[in-house]
N, C-alpha and C positions, 0 to 999 in steps of 0.2 A: 395563183394559184385556186383561191376560190372559187373564180370566174370557171376553170377548166373542171374543176368539180362540178361545178352546177350543168355544164354543157352536158357532161359525161353521165350525170343520173337524169337529164332531159333525154337524152339520146337512148338511154337504156329504156327510162318507161315508153320511149314512142315504139321503140322493138317489143318491148312488151305488149303494148296496145294492137301494134299489128298482126303478132302472131295469135293472141286472142281472138281477133278478128277474121284471121284464115280458119282459124280451128274451128270456130262458132259456123263459120259459113260451111267446112265440110261435113260437121254434124248435120247441120240444116239439112243440107241434099240427101243425109244419108235417111236422116227419120222421115222427109217428106217420102223419101222413094220407098221406104218399108210402107208407109201408111198408103201408098198409093195403091198397093194390092190389093186392097179393099175396093168393093163396090161405088164408084163415083157417082156423085147426082149427074142429070144430064148438062154438058157444061154449055156456055155461051161462046160462040165463035170466038175464038183465042185472038188475043191480042200480046203476042209473043215479045214483045220490046219493052212494055210498059210493066210496073208491080207497083204496089202502096208495100210501106213500113210503118208500122204501129208500134211505138213505144207500149208499155203495158201498164204499171202503175201510175194512177189518175189519170191516164188517157182512154184506156181500154177499160180499166178496171177501177173501182173505186175503192181508193187506197194503196197499200202495198201488198202486192201478191205474196211476195214473201215473208210477211207477218201472218197472214192466215195460215201460211203453213208452217210456221213457228207454231202458233196455236194449235194446229192439228197434232205437231209433234210431242208438244208439252202434253197433251190430252193422253199421248200414247207414251209419257213417261222417258221420251227422249234426253230430256234435259228437264232443269226445275223450272219453276215459276219465277226463282231469282234471276235465273238466267233472262228468260223473258221477259223481266222488268228492265234489267238492263238493257235491251234490244228498244222497249219502248222510250226510254231515257235517250238513246242516240236519234230515234226518228224524231222526237221532241227538238233535240238542238239541231237536226239538222231543217226541219221545218220553219224556227225561228229563224237561224243563221241564212236560210236560202242557198248554201252550197256546202260540200262536204270538206271538211279536213283530211288531209291526205293521209296524215300519221294514223286518225282514227282507222281509214279505211284499211290501209295496211295491216293494222293491229288486230281487227276484225276479223280480215281476209285470214289470217292466220288463226285464229278461234274456230272459224269456220271450219278450214282443212282440217284441224284435230278432232272434230266433230265427225266428217264423212268416213273419215280414214279407218278402212275396214269393212267398212259395210258396202253389201251388195247393190248395185245399179238397179236389180228387179226388186230389191225390197223397198227400195224409195220410189220408184215407179208405181208401183201396188200402192203405196200408203200415198202418194200423190192423187194417183186417180181418186180414192176415198176423201180426201179433205178436199179436190177440187168441188165434187158433191156438195159436202156437209159446209163449207165454207163461202167458196168463190162465186158459186153456179149463180148468185141472184145478185152478185155487186157489179157486172157488167154494165158499163152505161150503155144505153140503149140508142143515143144520139150517135156515139162512136162506133158501135156496131152496126148501125145502119150506114154511116160513111163506106166502113169496108166492104158491106154487101153489094153497094153500089158498083165498086171496084169490081168484085167478083162477076156481075151482073154483065160488066163490060168485057169480061174475059179476060181481066189482067190477075196475075197471082199476088196473093195478099199474105206477109210475113209480120211476126210479132218480130222486134228487137228489144232485146231486155238483158238487165244484168243478174235476172232470174237464172239458176241451173239450168241448162238447156234442157234437160227431163220435164221438170214442172213445166218450162216455155212451152213446150212442145204438145202436152196434154192439153195446156188452154188454147191451144190452137187447133189442136183436133175438137176439142169440143163445140169451139164458134165455128168449125166447118171453114176455117182458112187454110192457106196453102201450106204453111208450114212456120217455125220460128228459131230464130237467131239468139242462142242464150249463151250463160258464162259457162264454159266447157273444163269439168273437173277429168283428172288423169286417172286411168282405170287400167288395170291388169287382170285377164281372165276373169271379168266382171265384176270387180271389186274396185273400189277406191283407195287409191293409193296415197291419197293427204296433200297432193298437189296438183296447182292448175297448171293448162294449155296454155301458158301467156300469161294472162291477168284477169282480171276481172272484165266482162263486155259493158264498157262503162266510158262516157263521153267520148276520146276518141277512137276509142275500141270499135262503138258502133259504127263510127264513119268506116273505118277500116274493114268490119263484117260487111257493110251494105256493098262497097266496092269488090270486094271478094267475090260475094254472091253475084253480083251484077257480072262480072267478068263469065263467074261458071254458067250462069245462065242464059247469057246473051242480052242481057237489058240493056237498053239506052237510058243514062240516069236522065239524062236532061227530059224525059218522057216519065219517068217515076217522081211518086208524091209521099212524103212523110209527114209522118204526125207525132206532135209530142207536147208533154206540158211543162216540160224542165228546161232552164237554161243550158244545163249540162248537157243536153242533147243538141245544141247549134251545130256542133261539126258533124252529126247526123244529119241534120236539116239543111246543111248548107251542101252535101254534095249532092243532092236530087233537084230535079226541074223547079219543083212545086212543093214549097212547106207550109204545114199548116198548124198553129197553134192551138193545141186543145186544151180547156181547163187551165190556162196557162199560168205559172207564176210571174211574180212581179218583174225577174229579170228577163223573162221570155216576152212577155208582152211588150216591155220596153223595144226590145230587139226585132220583133215581130212589127210592129207600127214604123221602127225606124227603116225598115227593110221591105215594107208593103207586105209582108207574108198575111195569108188569111187567117183568123181569130177566131176558134169556137168555142162557144163556154154552155156547158152543160150540167153547171152545178146550179143554177137557179132554176132550170126548168124552162128556161125562155124559149131554147130553141130544141130542148129536147124531141118535141111531138112535132115539131114540123122541119122535116129536112128535105131538103129541093136536092135538085142535084146540083152540086158546088162548081165552083171553077176550077177544082182542081182536074176535075174529067175533063175538062175542056183544054186544058193544058197538058193532058198526058200524053224516136223517138228520140238516176238518183237511188235507182234500188241497189246500186253498188256496193255504198255504205251499209245500206239496209241489209242487203242478202247475208253479208257477211256477220254486221252484228247482232242478228237473231239466231244465227244457228249455232251462238257459242254454247260450249258445254266447257267445264272446269277441267282440265287435264288430270 
């Protein structure tokens, strides 16, 4: 009986991950289309079947984007400093342990949803714009940003893929001049959050589903696409594209990258950040889940 229960639970988690991926791809396309109304920069000759996918936390940005978001919200009295301290403890547990606890993710997800329920999308979007300027703009890894720019210069689309809420992810993408973002989608009704997710957090296997769903909508050839991440939790996403690159990798991802022959880029010491040449990824031509939920905690 326990075997069947375990199988049913696994199938349900996979279903939620797939639903999250589909919802994220749909939201990403809608956001990108809306922003395309703004006058674009002169484009490079388009490469219509290749794209690049970048994880955000510790890949494109130093630290966790959702942590900076929480600091900004705490400063605006959205929740208490004790709540913020609780998130910090969860982040320490993750960094020391190297992987998330599924029960922790479930608990923090429920707390996060209690926080957003009843608030408007416009309210959080406006606040996100302010918080990006205050706390995130100077946290971008210049080396990773240069990699993204090379894909853009080659005429390829560049997408962020993150467990961070889609509204915040889209702002980060737009500020960096990228194509768009795949992020966690919270259900809304008449512009107000209901307190439910569409599927699950965009984390782990859900990221892989989102990339596949977006590729299908965009007509991408995944064998010609590239993905970048720092975390072993993103191995599913890294595995669905033709070229995977480990950026500032944790120990688990470094081991996987070496075993599979993936390229490794480490900008944390500054050894390579100032010297970025055209990498092999263009020749062949991504953990925040627990963080995102844990730090948005507000007592019911």
